[in-house]
N, C-alpha and C positions, 0 to 999 in steps of 0.2 A: 504494500500500500504506500503510495508515494505522497498522498495528500489526503486530508479529511475531505469528504465529499462536499462539505460546505465551505471549504477553504477558498479564499480569493488570492492565494499565492500565484505569482506569475513565474512560470518556468522559462526564463529567458533563453536557456540553452536549447529550447524546443524551436526557437525561431518565431514564436508567437508572443505578442504583447498582451494577449487576453489573459485575464485571471481565470484560474481553473473552473470555479463554480459558475461564474458569469459566462464563461465560454461554453459550458455544458448546456446552457439555455440558449441555443443557437437560433431559435425562432425559425428554423428551416431555411435560413438565409445561407446561400452558398459560400459567401465570404466568411461567415462565422463558423460554418461547418468545417471549412478548410483550416481555420485557426485551431479549432478544437481537435481536428485530426492531427495537426502538428504536435500538440501537447501529448496526445495518446501515442503517437508514433515514437516520440521521445521516451515516454515511460516504458514502452515495450522494448526499446533499445537498451534500457537499463537492465531489464530482465535478461536479455540476451547476453549482455556483458557480465552480469552476475553468474549466469550459467557457465559461461566460458571460463571464468575464474574458478568456479567449483570443479570443472572438468580438469583443470591444470593441477589440482592438488591431489596427490596420491593418498589413498585411504584403503588400507587392507588389501583386498584382492582387486581393487579398481581405483576409482577416484571418488571425490566427495559428491559429484553429480550422480554417479551410479547409486549412491546410498542416500540420496536426498530426494524429496519431492517438493517442488515449488508449485503453488497454485496462484495464478495471476488472472484477474478478471475485473469485472465491473459489478457494481451493485444495481445497475440498471441497463436495460436493453436500449431504450431511447431516453436519454437524460433530459431532453428538452421537455418531455411531458411526464417525467418521473415514472416511466413504464418499467414494470418489474417482470416483463415477459421477454423471452428471447435474450436472456442474459448470458453472454458468452464468457467462457474462461478457458485457460490453457493449463495443462500440467506439463512441467518440465522436470526431467529426472526419472529415475527408475525405482526409487524407494526400495533399494536392495533386491531388485528383481520382481517386486510386486506389480510394477507397471511395465508393460512391454514397450509401449511407445508406437509411433507411426500410425496413429489411429485418429480418425476424424469422425466424430459422432454428430449427426444432425438430428435434432429432436423435433417432435411435433410442436406446432405453434404454442400450445398452452402448457407445455412441460415446465414444471417448477424447477428453478435452478437447484433447489434443495435435492432433487432426484440425482443430480450429478454429484453433489456433495456426499449423499448417502452411498453412491457407488464408490467414491473415493474411500470413504470410511471402511466399506466392506473389503476393498482391495488391501487396505492396511491392517486387516484383521480385527477391526472394531465391529463387534456384533451389535449394531444398533437397528432397531425396528424402524425408526424414522428420525428425521431431523427437520426442524421447521415445518414447512408445509409439504414435505415430500409425500409422494404417493407410491413410489417404487424406485429401487435403485437403477440408475443407468448402467448398462454393461460397459465397463471400461477395460 
């Protein structure tokens, strides 16, 4: 998490002068969407850089990335209208072999994000029946 959702921090390194929260309310204007995209692209680049650093550090029979699981995503699908549907997230790392990788899962429109989180918990050996508003785990 690079910022609180309501933060008005400006991430100058992103190339945008828009504040994070203000930028997320882009009003469907192309110029403001482009600014918000710059902020999000910058944040994803930080995840990639962190993953690269983890991969460079030896750890047991592999590296730290092999034994770690990073979850990065958003709290909203469309922040302009505070939509909590179609909320994307990515998993990076293999959690000591629990996560295979190279998988893209596209869910039905109304699938709660919590279904993905429940799928992650199950892969990590946590026997939870539900989390939040989950209805079933997503196969990860």
